[in-house]
C-alpha positions as CSV (number, residue, x, y, z in Angstrom):
1,M,-76.2,63.0,-42.5
2,S,-76.6,66.8,-42.2
3,Q,-76.2,68.2,-38.7
4,N,-76.9,71.6,-37.2
5,T,-73.5,72.7,-36.1
6,A,-74.3,76.4,-35.3
7,A,-72.9,78.1,-32.2
8,E,-75.2,78.9,-29.3
9,P,-77.6,81.6,-30.7
10,E,-78.3,84.9,-29.1
11,L,-81.7,84.8,-27.4
12,V,-84.3,87.4,-26.3
13,G,-87.2,87.0,-23.9
14,I,-90.4,88.7,-25.1
15,A,-93.6,89.7,-23.4
16,V,-96.2,89.0,-26.2
17,L,-98.7,91.7,-26.9
18,A,-100.6,89.9,-29.7
19,A,-100.2,86.8,-31.8
20,Q,-101.7,84.9,-34.7
21,P,-102.8,81.3,-34.5
22,S,-99.7,80.4,-36.4
23,G,-97.5,81.7,-33.6
24,A,-96.4,84.9,-35.4
25,A,-96.4,87.6,-32.8
26,V,-95.5,91.2,-31.7
27,G,-94.1,91.8,-28.3
28,V,-91.7,93.7,-26.1
29,V,-88.1,92.5,-25.4
30,D,-87.6,92.4,-21.6
31,D,-84.7,90.0,-21.4
32,A,-81.7,89.3,-23.6
33,T,-78.3,87.6,-23.8
34,Q,-75.3,89.9,-24.0
35,G,-75.1,90.0,-27.8
36,S,-78.8,91.0,-28.1
37,A,-78.9,93.6,-25.3
38,I,-79.5,96.4,-27.8
39,L,-83.1,95.0,-28.3
40,L,-84.1,95.5,-24.6
41,G,-87.2,97.5,-24.3
42,K,-88.0,97.4,-28.0
43,R,-91.2,96.2,-29.7
44,V,-90.3,93.4,-32.1
45,L,-92.0,91.3,-34.8
46,V,-91.6,87.5,-34.2
47,P,-92.0,84.9,-37.0
48,P,-93.9,81.8,-36.2
49,A,-90.8,79.6,-36.0
50,D,-87.1,79.7,-35.1
51,P,-85.1,78.0,-37.9
52,G,-81.6,76.7,-37.1
53,G,-80.2,79.1,-39.7
54,Q,-77.0,77.1,-40.3
55,C,-78.1,73.8,-41.8
56,E,-77.9,73.1,-45.5
57,V,-81.6,73.6,-46.0
58,C,-81.5,77.1,-44.4
59,R,-78.5,78.0,-46.5
60,R,-80.5,77.2,-49.6
61,G,-83.3,79.5,-48.6
62,G,-85.5,76.9,-46.9
63,A,-85.8,78.4,-43.4
64,A,-89.5,77.6,-43.4
65,V,-88.8,73.9,-43.8
66,C,-85.7,73.7,-41.5
67,A,-85.7,70.3,-39.7
68,F,-84.3,72.1,-36.6
69,A,-87.0,74.9,-36.5
70,K,-88.8,75.4,-33.3
71,R,-92.5,76.2,-33.7
72,R,-94.1,78.7,-31.3
73,D,-97.2,78.3,-29.1
74,A,-99.7,80.9,-30.2
75,T,-101.2,81.0,-26.7
76,A,-97.9,81.7,-24.9
77,K,-97.8,85.2,-23.2
78,R,-94.1,84.9,-22.8
79,I,-91.6,83.5,-25.3
80,R,-87.9,83.1,-25.7
81,V,-86.6,83.2,-29.2
82,T,-83.5,83.6,-31.3
83,S,-82.8,87.3,-31.8
84,R,-81.5,86.7,-35.4
85,W,-85.1,86.3,-36.7
86,V,-86.9,89.1,-34.8
87,V,-87.5,92.5,-36.4
88,A,-87.3,95.6,-34.2
89,L,-90.0,98.2,-34.8
90,D,-87.7,101.2,-34.9
91,H,-85.9,103.3,-37.6
92,G,-89.2,104.1,-39.3
93,L,-90.9,100.7,-38.9
94,D,-93.8,102.0,-36.9
95,L,-96.8,99.6,-37.0
96,P,-100.1,99.5,-35.1
97,I,-100.6,97.1,-32.2
98,P,-102.1,94.5,-32.2
99,A,-102.4,94.3,-36.0
100,A,-98.6,94.2,-36.3
101,A,-98.7,90.5,-35.2
102,A,-100.0,89.7,-38.7
103,V,-96.9,91.1,-40.4
104,P,-94.5,88.2,-39.6
105,G,-97.4,85.8,-40.2
106,D,-100.0,86.3,-42.9
107,V,-98.4,89.4,-44.5
108,A,-95.0,87.7,-44.7
109,T,-96.6,84.6,-46.1
110,A,-98.2,86.6,-48.9
111,Y,-94.8,88.3,-49.6
112,T,-93.1,84.9,-49.7
113,L,-95.6,83.6,-52.2
114,Y,-95.0,86.7,-54.4
115,A,-91.2,86.3,-54.1
116,R,-91.1,82.6,-54.7
117,T,-93.3,82.9,-57.8
118,G,-90.8,85.2,-59.4
119,L,-93.3,87.6,-60.9
120,G,-92.4,90.6,-63.1
121,P,-94.4,93.8,-63.7
122,R,-97.6,93.3,-65.8
123,E,-97.1,89.5,-65.8
124,P,-100.5,87.7,-66.0
125,V,-101.2,85.9,-62.7
126,V,-104.2,84.3,-61.1
127,V,-104.8,84.0,-57.4
128,V,-107.1,81.4,-55.9
129,G,-108.2,81.4,-52.3
130,T,-110.5,83.4,-50.0
131,N,-108.4,84.4,-47.0
132,A,-106.2,87.1,-45.5
133,I,-103.2,85.9,-47.4
134,T,-105.0,86.6,-50.7
135,R,-106.0,90.0,-49.4
136,F,-102.3,90.9,-48.6
137,L,-101.0,89.3,-51.7
138,V,-103.4,91.4,-53.9
139,E,-102.1,94.6,-52.2
140,I,-98.5,93.4,-52.7
141,L,-99.1,92.6,-56.4
142,R,-100.8,96.0,-57.0
143,A,-97.8,97.8,-55.3
144,K,-95.5,95.9,-57.7
145,G,-97.5,97.0,-60.8
146,I,-99.2,93.7,-61.3
147,T,-103.0,93.3,-61.8
148,P,-104.0,89.9,-60.6
149,A,-107.1,88.0,-61.7
150,V,-108.7,86.7,-58.5
151,V,-111.1,83.8,-58.4
152,V,-114.1,84.5,-56.1
153,G,-115.7,81.4,-54.8
154,R,-119.5,80.9,-54.3
155,D,-119.0,81.0,-50.5
156,A,-117.0,84.2,-50.4
157,P,-118.3,87.0,-48.1
158,P,-120.5,89.6,-50.0
159,H,-117.9,92.4,-49.4
160,W,-115.0,90.5,-50.8
161,R,-115.8,91.2,-54.5
162,D,-116.2,94.9,-53.8
163,W,-112.9,95.1,-51.9
164,L,-111.0,93.3,-54.7
165,L,-112.5,95.6,-57.4
166,G,-111.6,98.6,-55.2
167,K,-108.0,97.4,-55.2
168,G,-108.0,97.2,-59.0
169,A,-107.9,93.4,-59.2
170,A,-109.7,91.6,-62.0
171,V,-112.5,89.5,-60.4
172,V,-113.6,86.3,-61.9
173,D,-116.4,84.2,-60.4
174,D,-115.9,80.5,-60.0
175,S,-118.0,78.7,-62.6
176,S,-118.1,75.7,-64.8
177,D,-116.3,77.7,-67.5
178,L,-113.7,79.3,-65.2
179,G,-110.7,78.8,-67.5
180,T,-112.4,80.7,-70.4
181,A,-113.4,83.5,-68.0
182,I,-109.8,83.7,-66.6
183,N,-108.3,83.9,-70.1
184,A,-110.8,86.7,-71.0
185,A,-109.9,88.7,-67.9
186,I,-106.2,88.5,-68.8
187,A,-106.8,89.4,-72.4
188,A,-108.7,92.4,-71.3
189,Q,-105.6,93.7,-69.5
190,G,-103.5,93.4,-72.6
191,T,-101.0,91.1,-71.0
192,G,-101.6,88.0,-73.0
193,N,-104.3,85.4,-73.5
194,R,-103.7,83.0,-70.6
195,P,-102.1,83.0,-67.1
196,W,-98.5,81.9,-66.8
197,R,-98.5,82.1,-63.0
198,V,-101.2,80.7,-60.7
199,I,-101.0,81.0,-56.9
200,A,-103.1,79.0,-54.4
201,T,-103.2,80.7,-51.1
202,E,-104.6,77.8,-49.2
203,P,-104.7,74.0,-49.6
204,A,-108.5,74.1,-50.4
205,A,-107.7,76.2,-53.4
206,I,-105.2,73.9,-55.0
207,T,-107.5,71.8,-57.1
208,V,-109.0,74.8,-58.8
209,A,-105.6,76.5,-59.1
210,A,-104.1,73.4,-60.7
211,S,-106.8,73.2,-63.3
212,L,-105.9,76.8,-64.4
213,A,-102.2,76.1,-64.8
214,G,-101.8,75.4,-68.5
215,A,-98.8,74.0,-70.3
216,R,-95.5,75.4,-69.1
217,A,-97.1,77.5,-66.4
218,T,-95.9,77.9,-62.8
219,L,-98.2,76.8,-59.9
220,T,-97.2,78.2,-56.5
221,V,-99.0,76.5,-53.6
222,L,-99.2,77.5,-49.9
223,A,-98.8,74.0,-48.4
224,D,-99.3,74.7,-44.7
225,G,-101.8,71.9,-44.2
226,A,-103.1,68.7,-45.7
227,V,-102.7,69.1,-49.5
228,P,-105.1,67.3,-51.9
229,A,-103.6,65.2,-54.7
230,L,-102.7,67.2,-57.8
231,P,-104.3,66.3,-61.2
232,G,-102.4,63.3,-62.8
233,D,-101.7,65.3,-66.0
234,I,-100.2,68.3,-64.4
235,L,-96.6,67.0,-65.0
236,A,-97.4,66.1,-68.5
237,R,-98.3,69.7,-69.1
238,E,-94.8,70.6,-67.8
239,V,-96.2,72.7,-65.1
240,T,-93.6,73.9,-62.6
241,I,-94.8,73.5,-59.0
242,I,-93.5,75.6,-56.2
243,G,-94.4,74.7,-52.6
244,V,-94.3,77.3,-49.9
245,A,-94.6,76.0,-46.4
246,G,-94.8,79.3,-44.6
247,P,-93.3,82.8,-44.3
248,H,-89.6,83.2,-44.8
249,P,-88.3,85.2,-41.8
250,D,-85.8,87.1,-44.0
251,L,-88.8,88.7,-45.8
252,V,-90.5,90.1,-42.7
253,V,-88.7,93.4,-43.0
254,E,-89.9,93.9,-46.6
255,A,-93.4,93.0,-45.6
256,A,-93.3,95.5,-42.8
257,A,-92.0,98.2,-45.1
258,L,-95.0,97.8,-47.4
259,C,-97.3,98.3,-44.4
260,V,-95.5,101.4,-43.3
261,K,-95.6,102.9,-46.8
262,G,-99.4,102.3,-46.9
263,D,-99.2,99.8,-49.8
264,I,-100.8,97.3,-47.4
265,D,-103.8,98.3,-45.2
266,L,-102.6,96.5,-42.2
267,A,-105.3,97.7,-39.7
268,G,-108.0,97.1,-42.3
269,G,-106.7,93.6,-42.9
270,V,-107.1,92.3,-39.4
271,G,-110.5,91.1,-38.2
272,D,-112.9,88.2,-37.7
273,D,-114.2,87.5,-41.2
274,P,-112.5,84.9,-43.4
275,T,-110.7,87.5,-45.6
276,R,-109.0,89.2,-42.7
277,A,-106.1,88.0,-40.5
278,R,-107.0,86.7,-37.1
279,V,-105.0,88.3,-34.2
280,I,-105.2,87.3,-30.5
281,T,-104.5,90.1,-28.1
282,F,-102.9,89.6,-24.7
283,T,-103.5,91.9,-21.8
């Protein structure tokens, strides 16, 4: 049986400035073990969990599903975490507070979905889901030279369509003939006649996303909650299914860099409506 045999990790104590419901946070380091003393006084981004880092799962890139991971309490005003996974906001990483709390949370989750899907420039991709992760994923894809087709559900906020169009995404309304509409949107881009990559950014979007994944396509699913059963014929279509349980802590730096460069509108992506990241501020 695999065991976590890592040495005692270096730890830091953090006064939390803001957090997401997932436990992702931004705060100030005010206590540290000897090996992490360089972080004292710095603002840091904190992922929603502390993976063990040394088990076989972590070594295979599965930090988000590490059996030894410690989840954070989103309401805690003080936390003590492993310094390995925090990202200091220095050396050019200057992010607005409290919005920065979304970077190790929803922004990094969106970047993990992008990275795990293995997309190349101009590759046809469909995104299904109405939430902040879709918002950040669209901005990431556009920064990478990819024009996603985004399914807009009937219950989406009125401004959502306009925001997507403003970002250069192809917008497709959910309908009884959704597959045909998606294929037409992709054909209009000159990148093929069908999607080869489909991404569901929330469990509620999986059924629709799975219906759009044709033969030999790849379906990437954010599985951070109860996941509905997949269609019985999806394996017969030889669809490759990739599950993403949450943000990979190693990708927080890259997510933060996109925010600093302006590829992601971090401040505009935080708010109270369903398409923006929710952030709790501590005073």
